[in-house]
C-alpha positions in Angstrom: 66.0 214.1 112.8 66.8 210.9 114.8 63.3 209.6 114.1 63.7 210.2 110.4 67.0 208.4 110.4 65.4 205.4 112.3 62.5 205.4 109.8 64.9 205.3 106.9 66.8 202.4 108.4 63.5 200.5 109.0 62.3 201.1 105.4 65.7 200.0 104.1 65.6 196.7 106.2 62.0 196.1 105.1 62.8 196.5 101.5 65.8 194.3 101.7 63.7 191.6 103.4 61.0 191.9 100.7 63.7 191.6 98.0 65.2 188.6 99.7 61.7 187.0 100.2 60.9 187.7 96.5 64.2 186.1 95.4 63.6 183.0 97.5 60.1 182.7 96.3 61.2 183.1 92.7 64.0 180.5 93.3 61.4 178.1 94.7 59.2 178.6 91.7 62.1 178.0 89.3 63.2 174.8 91.1 59.6 173.5 91.1 59.4 174.2 87.4 62.7 172.5 86.7 61.7 169.5 88.8 58.4 169.1 87.0 60.1 169.3 83.6 62.6 166.6 84.6 59.8 164.3 85.6 58.1 164.9 82.3 61.3 164.2 80.5 61.4 167.6 78.8 64.5 168.9 80.7 68.0 167.4 81.3 69.3 166.6 84.7 72.9 167.0 86.0 74.0 163.6 87.3 76.4 163.0 90.2 79.4 160.8 89.6 79.2 157.0 90.5 81.4 157.4 93.6 79.2 160.1 95.0 76.1 157.9 94.3 77.7 155.0 96.0 78.4 157.1 99.1 74.8 158.3 99.1 73.4 154.8 98.9 75.5 153.7 101.8 74.4 156.7 103.8 70.7 155.8 103.1 71.3 152.2 104.1 73.0 153.4 107.3 70.1 155.6 108.2 67.5 153.0 107.5 69.1 150.1 109.4 70.3 152.2 112.3 66.8 153.4 112.8 65.5 149.8 112.7 68.2 148.5 115.1 67.5 151.3 117.6 63.8 150.7 117.4 64.1 146.9 117.9 66.6 147.1 120.7 64.6 149.7 122.4 61.6 147.4 122.2 63.6 144.6 123.9 64.9 146.9 126.7 61.5 148.4 127.4 58.7 146.4 125.8 55.9 148.3 127.6 54.8 151.3 125.4 53.2 153.1 128.4 56.3 152.7 130.5 58.4 153.9 127.6 56.3 157.1 127.3 56.6 157.7 131.1 60.3 157.2 131.0 60.6 159.6 128.1 58.6 162.3 129.9 60.7 161.9 133.1 63.8 162.1 131.0 62.6 165.4 129.4 61.8 166.7 132.9 65.3 165.7 134.0 63.9 163.5 136.8 65.3 160.1 137.7 62.9 157.3 138.2 63.7 153.9 139.7 61.2 151.6 138.0 60.7 148.1 139.3 61.3 145.3 136.8 58.9 142.5 136.2 61.4 140.1 137.8 61.6 142.3 140.9 57.9 142.6 141.2 57.5 138.8 140.9 60.2 138.2 143.4 58.6 140.6 145.9 55.2 138.9 145.5 56.8 135.5 146.1 58.6 136.7 149.2 55.4 138.3 150.6 53.5 135.1 149.8 56.1 132.9 151.4 56.0 135.0 154.5 52.2 134.8 154.6 52.2 131.0 154.2 54.9 130.7 156.9 58.7 130.7 156.4 58.8 127.4 158.4 56.7 125.6 155.8 58.3 123.9 152.8 56.2 125.9 150.3 56.7 129.2 152.2 60.4 128.9 152.6 60.9 127.8 149.0 58.7 130.7 147.8 61.0 133.1 149.7 64.2 131.5 148.2 62.8 131.7 144.6 61.5 135.2 145.2 65.0 136.4 146.4 66.5 134.9 143.3 63.9 136.6 141.0 64.8 140.0 142.6 68.5 139.3 141.8 67.5 138.5 138.2 65.6 141.8 138.1 68.6 143.8 139.3 70.8 142.1 136.8 68.3 142.9 134.1 68.1 146.5 135.2 71.9 146.8 135.0 71.9 145.3 131.5 69.3 147.8 130.4 71.3 150.6 131.8 74.5 149.6 130.2 72.9 148.7 126.8 71.1 152.1 126.8 74.2 154.1 127.6 76.7 152.3 125.4 74.6 151.2 122.5 71.2 152.9 122.1 72.3 156.5 123.0 75.3 156.7 120.7 73.3 155.4 117.7 70.4 157.7 118.5 72.8 160.6 118.9 74.2 159.8 115.4 70.7 159.8 113.9 69.7 163.0 115.5 73.0 164.8 114.9 75.3 163.7 112.1 72.6 162.0 110.0 70.2 165.0 110.3 73.1 167.3 109.2 73.9 165.1 106.3 70.2 164.9 105.2 70.0 168.7 105.4 73.1 169.2 103.3 71.8 166.7 100.7 68.6 168.7 100.4 70.6 171.9 99.9 72.6 170.1 97.2 69.5 169.0 95.4 68.2 172.6 95.5 71.6 173.8 94.1 71.4 171.2 91.4 67.9 172.3 90.4 69.1 175.9 90.2 72.1 174.9 88.1 69.9 172.9 85.6 67.4 175.8 85.5 70.3 178.1 84.5 71.4 175.7 81.8 67.9 175.6 80.4 67.7 179.4 80.4 71.0 179.6 78.6 69.8 177.1 75.9 66.6 179.1 75.4 68.3 182.6 75.4 68.0 184.2 71.9 69.5 187.7 72.3 73.1 188.4 73.1 72.2 190.2 76.3 70.0 187.3 77.5 72.8 184.8 76.7 75.3 187.0 78.7 73.0 187.2 81.7 72.3 183.4 81.5 76.0 182.6 81.3 76.7 184.8 84.4 73.9 183.1 86.3 75.2 179.7 85.2 78.7 180.4 86.5 77.4 181.4 89.9 75.1 178.4 90.1 77.9 176.0 89.0 80.2 177.4 91.7 77.6 177.1 94.4 76.7 173.6 93.3 80.3 172.5 93.2 81.0 173.9 96.7 77.8 172.2 98.1 78.7 168.9 96.4 82.1 169.0 98.0 80.6 169.7 101.5 78.1 166.9 101.1 80.7 164.4 99.8 82.9 165.0 102.9 79.9 164.3 105.1 79.1 161.2 103.2 82.6 159.9 103.5 82.3 160.5 107.3 79.8 157.7 107.5 82.7 155.2 107.5 83.9 156.6 110.8 80.3 156.3 112.1 80.3 152.6 111.2 83.6 152.2 113.1 82.0 153.8 116.2 78.8 151.7 115.8 81.0 148.6 115.7 82.5 149.5 119.1 79.1 150.1 120.5 78.0 146.7 119.2 80.9 145.0 121.0 79.8 146.8 124.2 76.3 145.6 123.7 77.3 142.0 123.3 79.6 142.3 126.3 76.7 143.6 128.4 74.5 140.7 127.1 77.2 138.1 128.0 77.6 139.5 131.5 73.8 139.6 132.0 73.1 136.1 130.8 76.1 134.7 132.7 75.0 136.4 135.9 71.4 135.2 135.5 72.5 131.6 134.8 74.6 131.7 138.0 71.7 133.0 140.1 69.4 130.2 138.8 72.1 127.5 139.2 72.7 128.7 142.8 68.9 128.6 143.5 68.6 125.1 142.1 71.5 123.8 144.2 70.0 125.5 147.3 66.6 123.9 146.7 68.1 120.5 146.1 70.2 120.6 149.2 67.4 122.1 151.3 65.2 119.0 151.1 62.6 120.6 148.8 62.2 117.3 146.8 61.7 115.3 150.0 59.2 117.8 151.3 57.3 117.6 147.9 57.1 113.8 148.1 56.0 114.0 151.7 53.1 116.4 150.8 52.2 114.4 147.7 53.4 110.8 148.3 51.8 109.5 145.1 54.6 111.3 143.1 57.2 109.1 144.8 58.5 105.9 143.3 56.0 103.9 145.4 52.3 104.4 144.9 51.5 104.6 148.6 53.1 106.5 151.5 56.8 105.9 152.0 57.2 103.5 154.9 60.0 104.1 157.4 62.8 101.6 157.8 62.2 98.7 160.2 64.5 100.2 162.9 63.2 103.7 162.4 61.2 104.9 165.4 59.6 107.6 163.3 55.9 107.4 162.3 54.0 109.0 159.5 51.3 111.5 160.2 48.9 113.5 158.0 48.5 117.2 159.0 44.8 118.1 159.6 45.1 121.9 159.8 47.5 124.6 159.0 49.8 125.6 161.8 52.2 128.5 162.1 55.3 128.0 164.2 55.5 130.4 167.1 59.3 130.2 167.5 62.3 128.4 166.0 61.7 125.3 168.1 58.4 124.6 166.4 57.7 123.5 162.8 55.0 125.1 160.7 52.5 122.8 159.0 50.3 122.7 155.9 47.0 120.9 155.9 47.1 117.5 154.1 50.9 117.2 154.0 52.5 114.0 155.4 55.4 114.3 157.8 57.4 112.0 160.1 56.9 112.3 163.8 58.6 110.8 166.9 57.9 110.9 170.6 60.6 111.3 173.2 60.5 110.0 176.7 59.2 112.5 179.2 57.9 114.8 176.4 54.6 116.6 176.8 52.0 114.3 175.2 50.4 117.3 173.5 53.5 117.7 171.4 55.6 115.6 169.1 58.8 116.1 167.1 58.0 116.6 163.4 60.4 116.2 160.5 60.1 117.4 156.9 63.2 116.7 154.9 65.9 118.5 156.8 63.5 120.6 158.8 62.7 119.6 162.3 60.7 121.0 165.2 57.8 120.5 167.7 54.3 120.0 166.3 51.0 119.9 168.2 49.6 116.3 168.4 46.0 117.6 168.0 46.8 118.8 164.4 47.9 115.3 163.4 46.4 112.0 162.2 48.7 109.1 162.6 49.1 106.8 159.5 51.0 103.9 161.1 
């Protein structure tokens, strides 16, 4: 008995599903027919009021330009497509990834190169200074990307994937209801018998009620686009604030680096290495009362401790000899850098 009861319920559910499926299929055919007749100009179309159309056009513009702005901003924050795909996969896997920026990679290479050339050399020490500044710029860029993504990109994308998708769905439903309504109007016009007219009028009343209810729902969602604009305006302000902070910080890092290089004798060292770039065509001659002499470095030399000065082949430095000093060593000067240098590595110029 229980099996018979379950079987009856199953048959009833199946019949209801088939009836519903048949109804949906029939409705789809009716809507397709109505749409085709409208395109051919053989059937009338219910038009929405001007205010509704204005709201719909604004929503379409909002969707179009929000998608463009998100795409363009995303390309600025992460221009590498491969890296973008990797970040997306890691985000879906809920795994954090600390990716090194191009500035940070450049800075690390400069620091490694400076260490290899010798921190005591003009070129090596300057490479390290510039590399450290590049790493600071990279960290500032990373922070800007984080803030811009959180306060600008994510809210706009959430709007597109949430509210805008819901709005688009309700507009499609409204269009279906509109097609059903116009199909009912056509059936009523074509009805000949009293019974057919009565059935068509009943269907029309139901279709009109459903259409009006869906139009009201859709209109409320369209009017909500104004609040979305207000929220996007706040996000835009946050984006500009993040940009301002990033560029100000970057400018400060570069200005500090430039001052450090200027005060560190980098220009003097450059002129010593390449004297032809100085105001005089030849090597810079020391003052008459200056005991220093100029010497050209024959070979590279790495300082073994802080008392010594690292050397680069072909650079020109000033050297002095002190009384009682080991003849194998002299005191070398490069800008504000000073230290012992091996005499065998030098060729005296004057």
